[in-house]
C-alpha positions in Angstrom: 174.7 220.1 82.6 172.6 223.1 82.7 173.8 226.5 81.4 174.2 227.7 85.0 176.5 224.9 85.8 178.6 225.6 82.6 178.9 228.9 83.7 180.0 227.7 87.3 182.7 226.0 85.4 183.9 228.8 83.4 183.8 231.2 86.6 185.9 228.6 88.2 188.4 228.4 85.7 188.5 232.3 85.6 189.1 232.2 89.1 191.9 229.8 89.1 194.6 232.6 88.6 193.7 234.0 91.8 194.3 230.9 93.8 197.5 229.9 95.6 199.1 226.6 94.8 197.8 225.5 98.1 194.3 226.4 97.3 194.1 224.7 94.3 191.8 221.6 94.2 193.6 219.6 91.6 190.6 217.1 91.0 188.1 219.9 90.8 190.2 221.9 88.5 191.1 218.8 86.2 187.4 218.0 86.0 186.4 221.5 85.2 189.1 221.5 82.3 187.4 218.2 81.0 183.9 219.5 81.3 184.3 223.0 79.9 183.4 222.2 76.5 180.8 219.1 77.4 177.6 221.2 78.7 175.6 217.7 79.1 178.3 216.2 81.6 178.0 217.0 85.3 181.2 216.8 87.4 179.9 215.9 90.4 179.8 211.8 90.2 183.3 212.1 89.0 184.5 214.0 91.9 182.4 211.8 94.4 184.3 208.7 92.6 187.7 210.5 93.3 186.6 211.0 97.0 185.7 207.4 97.6 189.1 206.6 96.4 190.6 209.0 99.2 188.4 207.4 101.9 189.4 203.7 100.5 193.1 204.7 100.6 193.0 205.8 104.3 191.0 202.8 105.2 193.5 200.4 103.4 196.4 202.2 105.0 194.8 201.6 108.5 194.2 198.1 107.6 197.8 197.3 106.7 199.1 198.9 109.7 196.6 197.0 112.2 197.7 193.9 110.5 201.5 194.7 111.4 202.7 196.3 108.6 205.3 199.2 109.0 204.4 202.7 109.0 206.4 203.7 106.1 206.3 204.9 102.5 206.2 201.6 101.2 202.9 200.9 103.2 201.5 204.1 101.8 202.3 203.3 98.4 200.9 199.9 98.7 197.4 201.3 100.0 197.5 203.8 96.9 198.1 201.0 94.5 195.6 198.7 96.0 192.9 201.5 95.5 193.9 202.9 92.3 195.2 199.7 90.4 193.9 196.6 92.1 190.5 197.8 92.8 189.8 200.4 90.2 192.2 199.3 87.4 193.6 202.7 86.5 196.4 201.9 84.0 198.4 203.6 81.1 197.0 203.6 77.8 199.6 202.2 75.8 197.2 200.9 72.8 196.0 204.4 72.0 198.4 206.8 73.8 197.6 209.8 71.4 193.9 209.4 71.8 192.7 212.9 73.2 190.5 211.1 75.7 193.6 210.1 77.7 194.1 213.7 78.8 190.5 214.3 79.7 190.0 213.3 83.3 186.4 212.6 82.9 187.2 210.3 80.1 189.9 208.8 82.2 187.9 208.0 85.0 185.1 206.3 82.8 187.7 204.2 80.7 190.2 203.8 83.9 193.0 204.5 81.6 195.0 207.5 80.4 198.3 209.6 79.9 200.9 209.8 82.6 200.0 213.2 83.5 196.4 212.4 83.9 196.9 209.3 86.0 199.6 211.5 88.3 196.7 213.9 88.9 194.6 211.1 90.5 197.7 209.5 92.4 198.7 213.1 93.7 195.3 214.5 94.6 194.1 210.9 96.2 197.5 210.4 98.0 197.6 214.2 99.4 193.8 214.0 100.4 194.6 210.8 102.3 197.5 212.6 104.1 200.4 211.3 102.1 203.3 213.3 100.9 202.8 212.7 97.2 204.1 214.9 94.5 204.7 214.8 90.8 208.1 215.4 89.4 209.2 217.5 86.3 210.6 214.2 84.4 210.4 215.0 80.7 207.8 213.5 78.4 206.6 211.2 81.1 205.4 212.2 84.7 206.8 210.3 87.4 205.6 210.7 90.9 207.2 210.7 94.3 206.1 209.5 97.9 207.8 210.7 100.9 207.7 209.7 104.6 210.3 210.2 107.4 213.0 210.7 105.2 212.1 207.8 102.9 211.5 208.4 99.0 209.8 206.2 96.6 209.5 207.0 92.9 206.7 205.4 91.0 205.3 205.4 87.5 201.6 206.1 87.5 201.4 205.2 83.9 203.0 201.5 84.9 200.7 200.4 87.6 202.6 202.2 90.3 205.9 200.6 89.4 208.8 201.8 91.7 211.5 203.2 89.5 215.1 203.2 90.6 217.9 205.4 88.8 218.6 202.7 86.1 214.7 202.4 85.4 214.7 206.2 85.1 217.8 206.5 82.9 216.3 203.6 80.7 213.0 205.4 80.3 214.7 208.5 79.6 216.7 207.3 76.9 213.6 205.3 75.3 211.7 208.8 75.2 214.6 211.4 74.4 217.2 209.3 72.8 220.4 207.3 73.6 222.2 210.8 74.3 219.8 211.9 77.1 221.1 211.7 80.5 219.4 212.1 83.9 219.6 215.5 85.3 218.9 216.9 88.9 216.2 219.1 87.6 214.1 216.2 86.4 213.7 215.6 90.2 212.2 219.2 90.7 208.5 219.0 92.3 205.8 220.0 90.0 203.3 222.3 91.3 199.5 221.8 90.9 199.4 224.6 88.4 202.3 223.1 86.5 200.4 219.9 86.5 197.3 221.4 85.0 199.5 223.4 82.4 201.2 220.0 81.5 197.8 218.2 81.1 196.4 221.0 78.8 199.7 220.9 76.7 199.2 217.4 75.9 195.8 218.3 74.6 197.1 221.2 72.6 199.9 219.2 71.1 197.6 216.7 70.0 195.3 219.2 68.5 197.7 220.9 66.3 198.9 217.7 65.2 195.3 217.0 64.2 195.0 220.4 62.5 192.3 221.3 64.8 193.6 224.9 65.4 190.3 226.2 66.5 190.4 223.6 69.3 194.0 224.3 70.1 193.4 228.2 70.4 190.6 227.3 73.0 193.1 224.9 74.9 195.6 227.9 74.7 193.3 230.4 76.0 192.3 228.2 79.0 196.0 227.7 79.7 196.2 231.4 79.8 193.5 231.5 82.5 195.4 228.8 84.4 198.7 230.6 84.6 198.3 234.2 83.2 202.1 234.8 84.0 203.3 232.4 81.5 204.0 234.8 78.7 205.2 232.2 76.3 201.5 231.0 75.8 201.1 234.3 74.0 203.1 232.9 71.1 201.1 229.8 70.6 198.1 232.2 71.0 199.7 234.5 68.2 200.4 231.6 66.0 197.0 230.0 66.2 195.0 233.3 65.8 196.9 233.8 62.8 196.0 230.5 61.4 192.2 231.0 62.2 192.5 234.3 60.4 192.3 236.5 63.5 195.0 238.9 62.4 194.4 241.9 64.9 194.4 239.4 67.8 197.5 237.3 66.5 199.2 240.9 66.5 198.4 241.7 70.0 199.6 238.5 71.3 202.9 238.4 69.6 203.6 241.7 70.5 203.0 240.7 74.1 205.2 237.8 73.7 208.1 239.9 72.3 207.9 242.5 75.0 208.4 239.7 77.5 210.8 237.2 75.6 214.6 237.9 76.7 216.1 235.6 74.1 217.1 237.6 71.2 216.8 234.8 68.7 213.3 233.9 69.8 212.5 237.7 69.7 213.8 237.9 66.0 211.6 235.0 64.9 208.5 236.2 66.4 209.1 239.7 65.2 209.7 238.2 61.6 206.5 236.6 61.8 204.7 239.5 63.2 206.0 241.7 60.3 204.6 239.0 57.9 201.2 239.4 59.7 201.2 243.1 59.7 201.9 243.0 55.8 198.6 240.9 55.5 196.5 243.6 57.3 197.7 246.5 55.0 
């Protein structure tokens, strides 16, 4: 990728905050995030691959209907599964779940495996571009997708080869992820916006960078998140902590002050203020 293409990607990411959710191209944004630190990679061929899957999904849907299939949610999901799972072998990466490549859409496309959120981005983009009502839900710790048509709703797991999830399946999954005390809540069925999906994708990267003590990388990821969702003041807390760890104390002070000015929870404000005081002491 030339320097001009790198600038194009950064310009696009800087412009994301100006776009409404309907204007966001989920695939383009995700590929741009994947390529931002890879100047030798071009995103065009990956976007073309995704668009080919869109065309193949439309064609498969029409084939099923012409063969006498019902025009319902099950047929649309079957078309999606045929293209993404049976033809392209997209699947969850159980063996190396915490590998950072699983949250990089370029590497997910190259390797045909990834995290639930990365695979959900493919399903949502391909499904919506094919004309289907496909969305991601706010299920904790594991993204579940929903396909709706004419009042029929199917929940499916993009990580498990499009497996249809009923309430008992969701309850079992939740308990395996969150502990036996966890119970299903109506808020878990809320639809995630495209912007929220991008934030969730990047949060997965940030978490793994922090766990690997790559604080510079985590700070870059947080700064990208701030471009995606500048209204999310809680990112300033992450930026403050990571700037402090990187020795950028003046920047840490500004980020923490911004967080404290916007945080309404008194306990959280006190914790941040105590940390801010420690940093200011190191500046004197």
